[in-house]
C-alpha positions, -999 to +999 in steps of 0.1 A: +656+942-128+621+949-114+621+950-076+597+922-069+618+895-084+648+906-063+629+905-031+613+871-039+649+856-044+665+871-014+638+859+011+648+829+032+626+798+033+633+791+069+636+817+096+670+820+118+664+801+149+654+827+175+654+829+213+624+807+217+630+779+191+642+752+214+613+759+238+591+756+209+604+721+200+604+711+235+567+721+238+558+700+207+577+670+223+558+674+256+523+677+240+532+644+220+542+626+250+510+638+267+488+627+240+507+594+237+503+588+273+464+595+272+460+570+244+481+544+262+460+549+295+428+546+275+440+515+257+452+499+289+419+508+307+400+490+278+421+459+277+424+453+315+393+466+330+363+468+305+371+434+288+377+417+320+341+429+332+326+421+300+340+386+302+328+383+338+292+391+329+295+366+303+306+340+328+279+349+352+252+346+325+264+313+313+265+299+350+232+311+356+216+291+326+237+260+333+209+242+354+181+247+333+180+215+318+158+188+334+171+154+344+151+122+335+146+105+369+136+071+355+167+068+332+191+080+358+180+055+384+181+028+358+219+038+350+226+040+385+214+006+392+234-010+360+266+005+375+259-008+409+251-044+394+284-040+374+305-030+405+291-056+428+304-089+413+290-123+426+313-145+450+327-174+431+328-207+453+357-232+452+336-259+446+329-251+408+333-281+386+366-283+366+353-288+330+387-298+319+393-328+342+377-358+331+377-389+355+394-423+348 
């Protein structure tokens, strides 16, 4: 047999666990947790700080432009008088003729 084939077959795919294998795995887990924590923090700040400030800015802009429309004073006063006439009912006297009563 040629020496190259024997050496290829006898090599192991994975190395035997060494002295620092658990530390390497622990390092990968810690780095993953740190990256996940950073991503969660960025998402939290975006959701609760940036969007809140953006909505507040939109509310301020909408409130500042709410009073731009002009009011027609003539129509407003006419409607106000119509409501006043509707609410101020006339007094009805007791001397009103009964139309259903016919004299003898």
